[in-house]
DSSP file (Angstrom, degrees, kcal/mol; ACC not computed):
  #  RESIDUE AA STRUCTURE BP1 BP2  ACC     N-H-->O    O-->H-N    N-H-->O    O-->H-N    TCO  KAPPA ALPHA  PHI   PSI    X-CA   Y-CA   Z-CA
    1    1 A X              0   0    0      0, 0.0     2,-0.2     0, 0.0     0, 0.0   0.000 360.0 360.0 360.0 128.2  -59.9  164.6   87.7
    2    2 A X        -     0   0    0      1,-0.1     2,-0.1     2,-0.0     0, 0.0  -0.598 360.0-120.9 -88.7 147.6  -60.2  165.9   84.2
    3    3 A X     >  -     0   0    0     -2,-0.2     4,-2.4     1,-0.1     5,-0.2  -0.387  27.7-106.4 -80.5 164.1  -58.0  164.7   81.3
    4    4 A X  H  > S+     0   0    0      1,-0.2     4,-2.8     2,-0.2     5,-0.2   0.894 120.5  54.2 -57.8 -42.6  -55.7  167.0   79.3
    5    5 A X  H  > S+     0   0    0      1,-0.2     4,-2.6     2,-0.2    -1,-0.2   0.930 109.8  46.6 -58.6 -47.1  -58.1  166.8   76.3
    6    6 A X  H  > S+     0   0    0      2,-0.2     4,-2.6     1,-0.2     5,-0.2   0.907 112.6  49.4 -63.4 -42.6  -61.0  167.9   78.4
    7    7 A X  H  X S+     0   0    0     -4,-2.4     4,-2.7     2,-0.2    -2,-0.2   0.930 112.4  48.0 -62.5 -45.4  -59.1  170.8   80.0
    8    8 A X  H  X S+     0   0    0     -4,-2.8     4,-2.4     2,-0.2    -2,-0.2   0.920 112.6  48.6 -62.5 -43.7  -57.9  172.0   76.6
    9    9 A X  H  X S+     0   0    0     -4,-2.6     4,-1.5    -5,-0.2    -2,-0.2   0.922 113.9  45.7 -62.5 -44.4  -61.4  171.8   75.1
   10   10 A X  H  X S+     0   0    0     -4,-2.6     4,-2.0     2,-0.2     5,-0.3   0.901 112.1  51.6 -66.7 -39.5  -62.9  173.7   78.1
   11   11 A X  H  X S+     0   0    0     -4,-2.7     4,-2.5     1,-0.2    -2,-0.2   0.918 108.2  51.7 -62.2 -43.0  -60.1  176.3   78.0
   12   12 A X  H  < S+     0   0    0     -4,-2.4    -1,-0.2     1,-0.2    -2,-0.2   0.852 116.2  41.5 -62.3 -33.4  -60.7  176.9   74.3
   13   13 A X  H  < S+     0   0    0     -4,-1.5    -1,-0.2    -5,-0.2    -2,-0.2   0.742 127.1  28.6 -84.7 -23.8  -64.3  177.4   74.9
   14   14 A X  H  < S+     0   0    0     -4,-2.0     2,-0.2    -5,-0.1    -3,-0.2   0.789 103.0  72.0-110.2 -35.4  -64.1  179.5   78.1
   15   15 A X  S  < S-     0   0    0     -4,-2.5     2,-0.1    -5,-0.3     3,-0.0  -0.573  76.3-120.1 -88.6 147.2  -60.9  181.5   78.1
   16   16 A X    >>  -     0   0    0     -2,-0.2     4,-1.9     1,-0.1     3,-0.5  -0.399  50.8 -62.9 -74.5 161.0  -60.2  184.5   75.9
   17   17 A X  T 34 S+     0   0    0      1,-0.3    -1,-0.1     2,-0.2    51,-0.0  -0.613 116.7  27.4 -76.1 145.6  -57.2  184.5   73.5
   18   18 A X  T 3> S+     0   0    0     -2,-0.2     4,-2.7    -3,-0.0    -1,-0.3  -0.992 120.6  55.3 -90.8  -0.6  -54.3  184.3   73.9
   19   19 A X  H <> S+     0   0    0     -3,-0.5     4,-2.2     1,-0.2    -2,-0.2   0.912 110.4  48.1 -58.7 -41.9  -54.8  182.4   77.2
   20   20 A X  H  X S+     0   0    0     -4,-1.9     4,-2.3     1,-0.2    -1,-0.2   0.920 114.6  44.0 -66.1 -43.2  -56.9  179.7   75.5
   21   21 A X  H  > S+     0   0    0      2,-0.2     4,-2.6     1,-0.2    -1,-0.2   0.840 111.7  54.2 -73.0 -31.2  -54.5  179.2   72.6
   22   22 A X  H  X S+     0   0    0     -4,-2.7     4,-2.3     2,-0.2    -1,-0.2   0.923 110.9  46.1 -64.8 -43.0  -51.5  179.2   75.0
   23   23 A X  H  X S+     0   0    0     -4,-2.2     4,-2.3    -5,-0.2    -2,-0.2   0.923 114.4  47.1 -66.2 -43.6  -53.1  176.4   77.0
   24   24 A X  H  X S+     0   0    0     -4,-2.3     4,-2.3     2,-0.2    -2,-0.2   0.908 111.4  51.2 -64.7 -41.7  -54.0  174.4   73.9
   25   25 A X  H  X S+     0   0    0     -4,-2.6     4,-2.9     1,-0.2     5,-0.3   0.917 110.9  49.1 -60.9 -43.1  -50.5  174.8   72.5
   26   26 A X  H  X>S+     0   0    0     -4,-2.3     4,-3.1     1,-0.2     5,-0.6   0.915 110.0  50.8 -62.7 -42.9  -49.0  173.6   75.7
   27   27 A X  H  X5S+     0   0    0     -4,-2.3     6,-1.5     1,-0.2     4,-1.2   0.898 114.7  44.0 -62.0 -39.9  -51.3  170.6   75.8
   28   28 A X  H  X5S+     0   0    0     -4,-2.3     4,-0.6     4,-0.2    -2,-0.2   0.934 121.9  36.8 -70.6 -46.9  -50.4  169.7   72.3
   29   29 A X  H  <5S+     0   0    0     -4,-2.9    -2,-0.2    -5,-0.2    -3,-0.2   0.914 126.6  33.6 -75.0 -43.4  -46.6  170.2   72.6
   30   30 A X  H  <5S+     0   0    0     -4,-3.1    -3,-0.2    -5,-0.3    -2,-0.1   0.810 130.8  29.4 -86.3 -30.8  -46.1  169.0   76.2
   31   31 A X  H  <<S-     0   0    0     -4,-1.2    -1,-0.2    -5,-0.6    -3,-0.2   0.274 100.1-121.5-115.0   9.6  -48.6  166.2   76.4
   32   32 A X     <  +     0   0    0     -4,-0.6     2,-0.5    -6,-0.2    -4,-0.2   0.815  45.8 172.8  55.5  33.2  -48.7  165.1   72.8
   33   33 A X        -     0   0    0     -6,-1.5    -1,-0.2    -9,-0.1     2,-0.2  -0.636  35.8-119.7 -71.8 119.6  -52.4  165.8   72.5
   34   34 A X    >>  -     0   0    0     -2,-0.5     4,-1.4     1,-0.2     3,-0.5  -0.427   9.1-144.5 -67.1 129.5  -53.3  165.4   68.8
   35   35 A X  H 3> S+     0   0    0      1,-0.2     4,-2.2     2,-0.2     5,-0.2   0.883 101.8  58.1 -57.3 -39.9  -54.7  168.6   67.3
   36   36 A X  H 3> S+     0   0    0      1,-0.2     4,-2.4     2,-0.2    -1,-0.2   0.838  99.9  57.5 -62.6 -32.6  -57.0  166.4   65.1
   37   37 A X  H <> S+     0   0    0     -3,-0.5     4,-1.4     2,-0.2    -1,-0.2   0.912 106.9  48.1 -63.9 -42.2  -58.5  164.9   68.3
   38   38 A X  H  < S+     0   0    0     -4,-1.4     4,-0.5     1,-0.2     3,-0.2   0.929 111.7  49.9 -62.5 -44.3  -59.5  168.4   69.5
   39   39 A X  H >< S+     0   0    0     -4,-2.2     3,-1.2     1,-0.2    -2,-0.2   0.882 106.9  55.0 -63.0 -38.4  -61.0  169.1   66.1
   40   40 A X  H 3< S+     0   0    0     -4,-2.4     3,-0.4     1,-0.3    -1,-0.2   0.848 105.5  53.0 -63.1 -33.7  -63.0  165.9   66.1
   41   41 A X  T 3< S+     0   0    0     -4,-1.4     3,-0.3    -3,-0.2    -1,-0.3   0.580 102.9  62.7 -76.7  -9.0  -64.5  166.8   69.4
   42   42 A X    <   +     0   0    0     -3,-1.2    -1,-0.2    -4,-0.5    -2,-0.1  -0.417  60.0 120.1-117.2  55.4  -65.7  170.2   68.0
   43   43 A X        +     0   0    0     -3,-0.4    -1,-0.2    -2,-0.2    -2,-0.1   0.686  45.4 100.4 -92.8 -20.5  -68.1  169.3   65.2
   44   44 A X  S >  S-     0   0    0     -3,-0.3     3,-1.9     1,-0.1     4,-0.1  -0.256  82.4-115.3 -68.9 155.1  -71.2  171.0   66.5
   45   45 A X  G >  S+     0   0    0      1,-0.3     3,-1.6     2,-0.2    -1,-0.1   0.845 114.8  62.1 -57.6 -35.7  -72.3  174.4   65.2
   46   46 A X  G 3  S+     0   0    0      1,-0.3     3,-0.4     2,-0.1    -1,-0.3   0.568  90.1  72.1 -70.1  -5.3  -71.7  176.1   68.5
   47   47 A X  G <>  +     0   0    0     -3,-1.9     4,-2.6     1,-0.2     3,-0.4   0.441  64.0 103.6 -87.4  -0.3  -68.0  175.1   68.2
   48   48 A X  H <> S+     0   0    0     -3,-1.6     4,-2.2     1,-0.2    -1,-0.2   0.883  79.2  49.2 -54.3 -45.8  -67.3  177.7   65.5
   49   49 A X  H  > S+     0   0    0     -3,-0.4     4,-1.9     1,-0.2    -1,-0.2   0.893 112.9  48.2 -62.5 -36.3  -65.5  180.1   67.9
   50   50 A X  H  > S+     0   0    0     -3,-0.4     4,-2.2    -4,-0.2    -1,-0.2   0.902 109.5  52.0 -69.6 -40.0  -63.3  177.3   69.3
   51   51 A X  H  X S+     0   0    0     -4,-2.6     4,-1.8     1,-0.2    -1,-0.2   0.874 107.6  53.1 -63.3 -36.2  -62.5  176.0   65.8
   52   52 A X  H  X S+     0   0    0     -4,-2.2     4,-1.0    -5,-0.2    -1,-0.2   0.913 108.1  50.7 -63.3 -41.2  -61.4  179.6   64.9
   53   53 A X  H  < S+     0   0    0     -4,-1.9     3,-0.5     1,-0.2     4,-0.4   0.889 107.6  53.5 -62.4 -38.9  -59.1  179.6   67.9
   54   54 A X  H >< S+     0   0    0     -4,-2.2     3,-1.2     1,-0.2    -1,-0.2   0.864 102.7  57.2 -64.5 -35.2  -57.6  176.3   66.8
   55   55 A X  H 3< S+     0   0    0     -4,-1.8    -1,-0.2     1,-0.2    -2,-0.2   0.799 102.0  57.4 -65.1 -26.2  -56.8  177.7   63.4
   56   56 A X  T 3< S+     0   0    0     -4,-1.0    -1,-0.2    -3,-0.5    -2,-0.2   0.600  79.8 115.1 -78.6 -11.0  -54.8  180.4   65.2
   57   57 A X    <   -     0   0    0     -3,-1.2     2,-0.5    -4,-0.4   -35,-0.0  -0.412  44.7-172.1 -64.2 129.4  -52.6  177.8   66.9
   58   58 A X    >   -     0   0    0     -2,-0.2     3,-2.1   -37,-0.1    12,-0.1  -0.908   6.0-165.8-121.1  99.4  -49.0  178.0   65.7
   59   59 A X  T 3  S+     0   0    0     -2,-0.5    -1,-0.1     1,-0.3    -2,-0.1   0.443  76.8  81.1 -73.0   2.8  -47.3  175.0   67.1
   60   60 A X  T 3   +     0   0    0      6,-0.0    -1,-0.3     2,-0.0     2,-0.1   0.691  66.6 108.8 -76.3 -17.7  -43.9  176.5   66.3
   61   61 A X    <   -     0   0    0     -3,-2.1     3,-0.1     1,-0.1    32,-0.0  -0.381  53.3-166.0 -60.6 132.4  -44.2  178.6   69.5
   62   62 A X        +     0   0    0      1,-0.1     2,-0.3    -2,-0.1    -1,-0.1   0.388  66.6  23.7-103.4   2.4  -41.8  177.2   72.1
   63   63 A X  S  > S-     0   0    0      1,-0.1     4,-1.6    43,-0.0     3,-0.2  -0.982  80.5-106.7-157.9 163.3  -43.3  179.0   75.1
   64   64 A X  H  > S+     0   0    0     -2,-0.3     4,-2.4     1,-0.2     5,-0.2   0.893 119.1  56.2 -62.0 -39.3  -46.4  180.6   76.4
   65   65 A X  H  > S+     0   0    0      1,-0.2     4,-2.3     2,-0.2    -1,-0.2   0.835 103.8  54.2 -66.1 -29.5  -45.0  184.1   75.9
   66   66 A X  H  > S+     0   0    0     -3,-0.2     4,-2.5     2,-0.2    -1,-0.2   0.882 107.2  50.7 -69.4 -36.2  -44.3  183.2   72.3
   67   67 A X  H  X S+     0   0    0     -4,-1.6     4,-2.2     2,-0.2    -2,-0.2   0.926 111.6  48.5 -61.3 -43.8  -47.9  182.3   71.9
   68   68 A X  H  X S+     0   0    0     -4,-2.4     4,-2.4     1,-0.2    -2,-0.2   0.880 110.3  50.7 -64.7 -38.1  -48.8  185.7   73.4
   69   69 A X  H  X S+     0   0    0     -4,-2.3     4,-2.8     2,-0.2    -1,-0.2   0.914 108.6  51.9 -65.3 -42.5  -46.4  187.5   71.1
   70   70 A X  H  X S+     0   0    0     -4,-2.5     4,-2.7     1,-0.2     5,-0.2   0.924 110.7  48.6 -57.6 -44.1  -47.9  185.8   68.1
   71   71 A X  H  X S+     0   0    0     -4,-2.2     4,-2.8     1,-0.2    -2,-0.2   0.925 110.9  50.1 -62.1 -45.1  -51.3  186.9   69.3
   72   72 A X  H  X S+     0   0    0     -4,-2.4     4,-1.3     2,-0.2    -2,-0.2   0.913 111.9  48.2 -59.7 -43.8  -50.0  190.5   69.8
   73   73 A X  H  <>S+     0   0    0     -4,-2.8     5,-3.0     2,-0.2     3,-0.4   0.940 113.7  46.0 -64.0 -47.0  -48.5  190.5   66.3
   74   74 A X  H ><5S+     0   0    0     -4,-2.7     3,-1.7     1,-0.2    -2,-0.2   0.925 109.7  54.7 -60.8 -44.7  -51.7  189.2   64.7
   75   75 A X  H 3<5S+     0   0    0     -4,-2.8    -1,-0.2     1,-0.3    -2,-0.2   0.800 114.3  41.6 -58.6 -30.4  -53.9  191.7   66.6
   76   76 A X  T 3<5S-     0   0    0     -4,-1.3    -1,-0.3    -3,-0.4    -2,-0.2   0.199 116.0-109.7-106.7  14.4  -51.8  194.5   65.3
   77   77 A X  T < 5 +     0   0    0     -3,-1.7     2,-0.7     1,-0.2    -3,-0.2   0.794  64.7 151.0  66.9  29.6  -51.4  193.3   61.7
   78   78 A X      < -     0   0    0     -5,-3.0    -1,-0.2    -6,-0.2     2,-0.2  -0.856  38.1-143.0 -98.5 114.7  -47.7  192.5   62.0
   79   79 A X        +     0   0    0     -2,-0.7     2,-0.3    -5,-0.0    18,-0.2  -0.527  30.4 167.0 -75.6 141.4  -46.7  189.6   59.7
   80   80 A X        -     0   0    0     -2,-0.2     2,-0.4    16,-0.1    16,-0.2  -0.973  33.9-142.9-149.2 160.5  -44.2  187.2   61.1
   81   81 A X  E     -A   95   0A   0     14,-1.6    14,-2.6    -2,-0.3     2,-0.3  -0.991  28.7-141.0-123.1 139.5  -42.5  183.9   60.6
   82   82 A X  E     +A   94   0A   0     -2,-0.4    12,-0.3    12,-0.2    11,-0.2  -0.758  68.2   5.3-107.4 147.2  -41.7  181.9   63.7
   83   83 A X  E    S+     0   0A   0     10,-2.5     2,-0.4    -2,-0.3    -1,-0.2   0.941  78.9 179.2  52.3  60.0  -38.7  179.7   64.6
   84   84 A X  E     -A   92   0A   0      8,-1.4     8,-2.8    -3,-0.3     2,-0.6  -0.770  24.6-138.0 -96.1 132.9  -36.7  180.6   61.5
   85   85 A X  E     -A   91   0A   0     -2,-0.4     2,-0.5     6,-0.3     6,-0.3  -0.816  19.9-168.8 -90.3 123.4  -33.3  179.1   61.0
   86   86 A X  E >>  -A   90   0A   0      4,-2.6     4,-3.0    -2,-0.6     3,-2.3  -0.958  28.7-110.9-113.2 125.3  -30.8  181.7   59.6
   87   87 A X  T 34 S+     0   0    0     -2,-0.5    -2,-0.0     1,-0.3     0, 0.0  -0.260 101.8  10.4 -56.0 133.9  -27.4  180.5   58.3
   88   88 A X  T 34 S+     0   0    0      1,-0.1    -1,-0.3    41,-0.0    41,-0.0   0.390 130.6  56.5  79.1  -4.2  -24.6  181.6   60.6
   89   89 A X  T <4 S-     0   0    0     -3,-2.3     2,-0.3     1,-0.1    -2,-0.2   0.670  91.7-141.2-121.9 -45.4  -27.0  182.8   63.2
   90   90 A X  E  <  -A   86   0A   0     -4,-3.0    -4,-2.6     2,-0.0     2,-0.3  -0.709  49.6 -16.9 108.8-164.2  -29.2  179.8   64.2
   91   91 A X  E     -A   85   0A   0     -6,-0.3     2,-0.3    -2,-0.3    -6,-0.3  -0.612  60.1-163.5 -82.5 133.5  -32.9  179.7   65.0
   92   92 A X  E     -A   84   0A   0     -8,-2.8    -8,-1.4    -2,-0.3    -9,-0.2  -0.857  24.6-126.7-114.4 152.7  -34.6  182.9   65.8
   93   93 A X  E    S+     0   0A   0     -2,-0.3   -10,-2.5     1,-0.2     2,-0.3   0.950  89.5   2.5 -62.8 -50.4  -38.0  183.3   67.6
   94   94 A X  E     -AB  82 102A   0      8,-1.3     8,-2.1   -12,-0.3     2,-0.4  -0.996  56.4-162.8-141.3 143.4  -39.5  185.6   64.9
   95   95 A X  E     -AB  81 101A   0    -14,-2.6   -14,-1.6    -2,-0.3     2,-0.4  -0.996  13.8-167.6-125.4 126.2  -38.4  187.0   61.6
   96   96 A X  E >>  - B   0 100A   0      4,-2.8     4,-2.6    -2,-0.4     3,-1.9  -0.942  68.1 -12.6-117.6 133.5  -40.4  190.0   60.2
   97   97 A X  T 34 S-     0   0    0     -2,-0.4    -1,-0.1     1,-0.3   -17,-0.1   0.716 114.2 -75.5  52.2  25.6  -40.1  191.4   56.7
   98   98 A X  T 34 S+     0   0    0      2,-0.2    -1,-0.3     1,-0.1     3,-0.1   0.439 130.3  52.7  74.8  -1.3  -37.0  189.3   56.1
   99   99 A X  T <4 S+     0   0    0     -3,-1.9    33,-2.4     1,-0.2     2,-0.7   0.566  82.0  83.0-137.9 -19.9  -34.7  191.5   58.2
  100  100 A X  E  <  -Bc  96 132A   0     -4,-2.6    -4,-2.8    31,-0.2     2,-0.5  -0.827  55.7-162.7-102.1 114.3  -36.1  192.2   61.7
  101  101 A X  E     -Bc  95 133A   0     31,-3.3    33,-2.8    -2,-0.7     2,-0.5  -0.800   2.8-166.6 -91.8 129.8  -35.4  189.5   64.2
  102  102 A X  E     -Bc  94 134A   0     -8,-2.1    -8,-1.3    -2,-0.5     2,-0.4  -0.980   7.1-171.0-118.3 120.6  -37.6  189.6   67.4
  103  103 A X  E     - c   0 135A   0     31,-2.6    33,-2.7    -2,-0.5     2,-0.6  -0.900  14.9-151.8-112.5 139.3  -36.4  187.5   70.3
  104  104 A X  E     - c   0 136A   0     -2,-0.4     2,-1.1    31,-0.2    33,-0.2  -0.951  13.3-157.9-109.0 114.9  -38.3  186.7   73.4
  105  105 A X        -     0   0    0     31,-3.4    33,-0.4    -2,-0.6     2,-0.1  -0.732  11.4-174.7-101.8  88.7  -35.8  186.1   76.3
  106  106 A X    >   -     0   0    0     -2,-1.1     3,-0.7    31,-0.2     4,-0.5  -0.480  33.3-119.0 -76.7 153.8  -37.5  184.1   79.0
  107  107 A X  G >> S+     0   0    0      1,-0.2     3,-1.0     2,-0.2     4,-0.6   0.849 105.8  65.9 -62.8 -37.2  -35.6  183.5   82.2
  108  108 A X  G 34 S+     0   0    0      1,-0.3    -1,-0.2     2,-0.2     3,-0.2   0.836 114.2  28.7 -58.6 -35.3  -35.6  179.7   81.9
  109  109 A X  G <4 S+     0   0    0     -3,-0.7    -1,-0.3     1,-0.1    -2,-0.2   0.313 126.1  43.9-109.3   8.0  -33.4  179.7   78.8
  110  110 A X  T <4 S+     0   0    0     -3,-1.0    -2,-0.2    -4,-0.5    -1,-0.1   0.097  82.3  94.5-137.5  24.2  -31.4  182.9   79.3
  111  111 A X     <  +     0   0    0     -4,-0.6     2,-0.3    -3,-0.2    -3,-0.1   0.616  68.1  77.8 -98.1 -13.3  -30.4  182.8   83.0
  112  112 A X  S  > S-     0   0    0      1,-0.1     4,-2.1    -5,-0.1     3,-0.3  -0.671  82.3-121.6 -99.0 153.2  -26.9  181.3   82.8
  113  113 A X  H  > S+     0   0    0     -2,-0.3     4,-2.7     1,-0.2     5,-0.2   0.894 113.9  54.9 -57.6 -42.4  -23.8  183.1   81.7
  114  114 A X  H  > S+     0   0    0      1,-0.2     4,-2.3     2,-0.2    -1,-0.2   0.875 107.5  50.8 -60.5 -37.1  -23.2  180.6   78.9
  115  115 A X  H  > S+     0   0    0     -3,-0.3     4,-2.5     2,-0.2    -1,-0.2   0.912 110.4  48.9 -65.8 -42.4  -26.7  181.4   77.6
  116  116 A X  H  X S+     0   0    0     -4,-2.1     4,-2.4     2,-0.2    -2,-0.2   0.912 111.2  49.7 -64.6 -41.9  -26.0  185.2   77.7
  117  117 A X  H  X S+     0   0    0     -4,-2.7     4,-2.4     2,-0.2    -2,-0.2   0.927 111.0  49.4 -62.5 -44.0  -22.7  184.7   75.9
  118  118 A X  H  X S+     0   0    0     -4,-2.3     4,-2.5     1,-0.2    -2,-0.2   0.921 111.3  49.8 -59.6 -44.4  -24.4  182.6   73.2
  119  119 A X  H  X S+     0   0    0     -4,-2.5     4,-2.7     2,-0.2    -1,-0.2   0.889 109.9  50.3 -64.3 -38.7  -27.1  185.3   72.8
  120  120 A X  H  X S+     0   0    0     -4,-2.4     4,-2.7     2,-0.2    -1,-0.2   0.921 110.8  49.4 -64.9 -42.5  -24.5  188.1   72.5
  121  121 A X  H  X S+     0   0    0     -4,-2.4     4,-2.6     2,-0.2    -2,-0.2   0.924 112.9  46.8 -61.4 -43.4  -22.7  186.1   69.8
  122  122 A X  H  X S+     0   0    0     -4,-2.5     4,-2.5     2,-0.2    -2,-0.2   0.905 111.6  51.4 -65.0 -41.2  -25.9  185.5   67.9
  123  123 A X  H  X S+     0   0    0     -4,-2.7     4,-2.2     2,-0.2    -2,-0.2   0.940 112.0  46.2 -60.1 -47.2  -26.9  189.2   68.2
  124  124 A X  H  X S+     0   0    0     -4,-2.7     4,-2.5     1,-0.2    -2,-0.2   0.911 112.2  50.3 -64.3 -42.6  -23.5  190.3   66.9
  125  125 A X  H  X S+     0   0    0     -4,-2.6     4,-1.9     1,-0.2    -1,-0.2   0.891 109.1  53.3 -61.1 -39.2  -23.7  187.8   64.0
  126  126 A X  H  <>S+     0   0    0     -4,-2.5     5,-2.9     2,-0.2    -2,-0.2   0.927 110.6  45.8 -61.5 -45.4  -27.1  189.0   63.2
  127  127 A X  H ><5S+     0   0    0     -4,-2.2     3,-1.7     1,-0.2    -2,-0.2   0.925 111.1  51.8 -64.9 -44.9  -25.9  192.6   63.0
  128  128 A X  H 3<5S+     0   0    0     -4,-2.5    -1,-0.2     1,-0.3    -2,-0.2   0.849 109.3  51.5 -60.0 -34.9  -22.9  191.7   60.9
  129  129 A X  T 3<5S-     0   0    0     -4,-1.9    -1,-0.3    -5,-0.2    -2,-0.2   0.385 125.8-100.6 -86.3   3.8  -25.2  189.9   58.4
  130  130 A X  T < 5S+     0   0    0     -3,-1.7     2,-0.3     1,-0.3    -3,-0.2   0.573  76.9 133.2  94.5  10.1  -27.5  192.9   58.1
  131  131 A X      < -     0   0    0     -5,-2.9     2,-0.4    -6,-0.2    -1,-0.3  -0.659  48.8-137.2 -91.7 149.5  -30.3  192.0   60.4
  132  132 A X  E     -c  100   0A   0    -33,-2.4   -31,-3.3    -2,-0.3     2,-0.4  -0.818  22.2-154.4 -97.0 147.5  -31.9  194.3   62.9
  133  133 A X  E     -c  101   0A   0     -2,-0.4     2,-0.4   -33,-0.2   -31,-0.2  -0.985  16.1-175.6-130.6 130.9  -32.6  192.7   66.3
  134  134 A X  E     -c  102   0A   0    -33,-2.8   -31,-2.6    -2,-0.4     2,-0.4  -0.991  12.8-162.8-119.0 133.8  -35.2  193.6   69.0
  135  135 A X  E     -c  103   0A   0     -2,-0.4     2,-0.4   -33,-0.2   -31,-0.2  -0.953   8.7-177.7-120.5 135.3  -35.1  191.6   72.2
  136  136 A X  E     -c  104   0A   0    -33,-2.7   -31,-3.4    -2,-0.4     2,-0.2  -0.966  20.5-138.5-132.8 148.0  -38.0  191.5   74.8
  137  137 A X    >>  -     0   0    0     -2,-0.4     4,-1.3   -33,-0.2     3,-1.2  -0.609  39.8-103.6 -90.3 160.7  -38.6  189.9   78.1
  138  138 A X  H 3> S+     0   0    0    -33,-0.4     4,-2.7     1,-0.3     5,-0.3   0.873 120.8  63.2 -53.3 -37.5  -42.0  188.3   78.8
  139  139 A X  H 3>>S+     0   0    0      1,-0.2     4,-2.9     2,-0.2     5,-0.6   0.836  98.5  55.2 -59.3 -32.4  -42.9  191.3   80.9
  140  140 A X  H <>5S+     0   0    0     -3,-1.2     4,-1.6     3,-0.2     8,-0.3   0.947 111.3  43.4 -63.1 -47.4  -42.6  193.5   77.8
  141  141 A X  H  <5S+     0   0    0     -4,-1.3     4,-0.2     1,-0.2    -2,-0.2   0.913 123.3  37.1 -64.6 -42.7  -45.1  191.3   75.9
  142  142 A X  H  <5S+     0   0    0     -4,-2.7     3,-0.2     2,-0.1    -2,-0.2   0.875 130.9  22.5 -80.2 -39.4  -47.5  191.0   78.9
  143  143 A X  H  <5S+     0   0    0     -4,-2.9    -3,-0.2    -5,-0.3    -2,-0.2   0.575 131.3  30.4-112.6 -11.2  -47.4  194.4   80.5
  144  144 A X    >X< +     0   0    0     -4,-1.6     4,-1.5    -5,-0.6     3,-0.6  -0.277  62.1 147.0-142.0  53.9  -46.2  196.9   77.9
  145  145 A X  H 3> S+     0   0    0      1,-0.2     4,-2.7    -4,-0.2     5,-0.2   0.803  71.0  63.7 -63.7 -27.6  -47.4  195.6   74.5
  146  146 A X  H 3> S+     0   0    0      1,-0.2     4,-2.6     2,-0.2    -1,-0.2   0.907 102.9  48.9 -62.5 -40.4  -47.8  199.1   73.1
  147  147 A X  H <> S+     0   0    0     -3,-0.6     4,-2.7     2,-0.2     5,-0.2   0.922 111.3  50.0 -63.3 -44.4  -44.1  199.7   73.5
  148  148 A X  H  X S+     0   0    0     -4,-1.5     4,-2.4    -8,-0.3    -2,-0.2   0.946 113.9  44.2 -59.7 -49.9  -43.3  196.4   71.7
  149  149 A X  H  X S+     0   0    0     -4,-2.7     4,-2.7     1,-0.2     5,-0.2   0.913 113.8  50.9 -63.2 -43.3  -45.7  197.2   68.8
  150  150 A X  H  X S+     0   0    0     -4,-2.6     4,-2.3    -5,-0.2    -1,-0.2   0.920 112.2  45.8 -61.4 -45.5  -44.4  200.8   68.5
  151  151 A X  H  X S+     0   0    0     -4,-2.7     4,-2.4     2,-0.2    -1,-0.2   0.895 113.0  49.8 -66.9 -39.7  -40.7  199.7   68.4
  152  152 A X  H  X S+     0   0    0     -4,-2.4     4,-2.7    -5,-0.2     5,-0.2   0.935 111.7  48.2 -64.6 -44.8  -41.4  196.9   65.9
  153  153 A X  H  X S+     0   0    0     -4,-2.7     4,-2.5     1,-0.2    -2,-0.2   0.902 111.8  50.2 -61.9 -39.9  -43.3  199.3   63.6
  154  154 A X  H  X S+     0   0    0     -4,-2.3     4,-1.6    -5,-0.2    -1,-0.2   0.915 112.1  47.2 -64.4 -42.7  -40.5  201.9   63.9
  155  155 A X  H  X S+     0   0    0     -4,-2.4     4,-0.5     2,-0.2    -2,-0.2   0.912 113.3  47.9 -65.4 -42.4  -37.9  199.3   63.0
  156  156 A X  H >< S+     0   0    0     -4,-2.7     3,-1.0     1,-0.2    -2,-0.2   0.897 111.3  51.2 -64.5 -39.8  -40.0  198.0   60.1
  157  157 A X  H >< S+     0   0    0     -4,-2.5     3,-1.6     1,-0.2    -1,-0.2   0.807  97.3  68.2 -67.0 -29.1  -40.5  201.6   58.8
  158  158 A X  H 3< S+     0   0    0     -4,-1.6    -1,-0.2     1,-0.3    -2,-0.2   0.740 104.8  42.4 -65.3 -20.8  -36.8  202.3   59.0
  159  159 A X  T <<        0   0    0     -3,-1.0    -1,-0.3    -4,-0.5    -2,-0.2   0.293 360.0 360.0-106.3   7.6  -36.3  199.9   56.1
  160  160 A X    <         0   0    0     -3,-1.6    -3,-0.2    -4,-0.1    -2,-0.1   0.458 360.0 360.0  68.5 360.0  -39.3  201.2   54.2
């Protein structure tokens, strides 16, 4: 049986991004695996690609699909800030160019009526305060990333 550290190290070396970074982020967040411990294990010259993957880790991601969204944004040159607290709105998954909120609505945290009501209230507050909001399900990020990128670029272009 392999330990979490070994699994994370092997995943970083064997799996392509974003799968490798999603697994490493999960190991760090869920199992308290220290990032520095992974870096210490990767001192050899052949570890350069894995160290680059570690630099891409954004531990603010709260789900695997958020890691995948971060990867999609980076791949397409979309600057973002993650897990931003906005007064009167609360924490949003991503804020782009100071006005575009991008939310990823996974089933686990958006399946109850109370969750849907909270999200509608936040959406309405965002609009009243001048923010634009795009909401995506994991399937959008995973199976239709071109649509996500196209819509984000269109929204960003609308504000010049």
